[in-house]
C-alpha positions, 0 to 999 in steps of 0.5 A: 561418538559421544562428542558427535552426539553432543554436537548434534544436540547443540545444533538441534537446540540452536534450531529450536531457539531460532524457531521461537516466536513471540505470540501467535501469528496467522499466515497465508501460504502463497506458492512457496512463500508464507505471508504474515497475513495479519500485517498484510490485511491491516496494510491493505486497509491502510493503503485503501484509506490513503488512496480513497481519501485524496481521491474522494476529496480532490475530484473537484478542486476549488480555487478557494479550498474548503472542507477536506480539500483544505485539510489535504492541502494543509497536510501537503504544505506541512510536508513540503515545508518540513522537507525544505527545512531538512534538505534546503531550497535547491534539493527538496522538491524532488523528495517531497513525493517520497517524504509525502508518502512516508509520513501519511503511511506511518501516520495512518498505520499508527493511528489505525492501531489506536482507533480502529477496533481490530480485535473484534475481527477473530482470526484462527491465530493471533489478532490484528493490530497496527502494521507498524506493530510488526518489526518487519514493517518498520525494518522495511520502511527503514531500509527504504529510507537507507536506500533513498539516503545512499541513492541521493548521495551517489546521484548528486556527488558520484563516487566522491560521496564515498569519500565521506567515510574517510573524513576527516581521517581514514582511521574513522572509516569503521566508525563512519560505516557503523554510523550508516548501519545504525541509522536504519536500526534506530529508525526501525526499533524506535518506531516499532518499540513505541507503537508496540509499547503503546498497544501493550499499555492499552491492552493491559489497561483495558483488561484491568479497568475496562471503563473510563481509565483506558480512554486517556491512555488511548488519547495519549497513544494517538498523540504518541503515534502522530509524533512518531510518524513525524519523527520518522519522516523528519529524520528520513528527510534529514538523512537524505539532505545530509547525504547530498551535502557537499555537492557543487 
């Protein structure tokens, strides 16, 4: 009986550990599911910005672009050039929409945490922050990249795509599989860690020295946020391009 009681206590302790959360979170109950409302709210704001900006600036296209149309075309050309560099001239065109959606989404999400005054909006629990400040968001983006990575390789090379796992020798099979498993981990944790660290540094700076001093930190955070979006999109394009190599 004592052994059984000890086992029950150990199970209860493990259950308590598994329920531990960092900070407080605000949830919405939708049917039988709990939705992380903080991330959903900020994600909807980011989506609204991404939809509104192109819709309002490209309604009347000019042969000679100027103003915001010039900016939108510059961003599109930059994304297209980066995708071409990573994937090659033959394959890049069909993947421009994917990379062209991934980069602006991460970029605006990152900058929303640095520039928008989320904290003036009071919630019953927790506070609003950049969508990429939540590990669930970055993991979802990384999994989308992994799905695109496997789809591109299988679509172009068929079942011969899986032959790469036993190249140059079958002994490397576990290592090659592990390499593909670590790609989404590195993508998600790199983005999440940098954005979380940036927001923590700004929050600490504001709490210690509210005036002037936090401004350089916020500017540096904005620069870092842009770099992280570029790194994520570039690596996503590179992984997809790598999966299509060897197709004839």
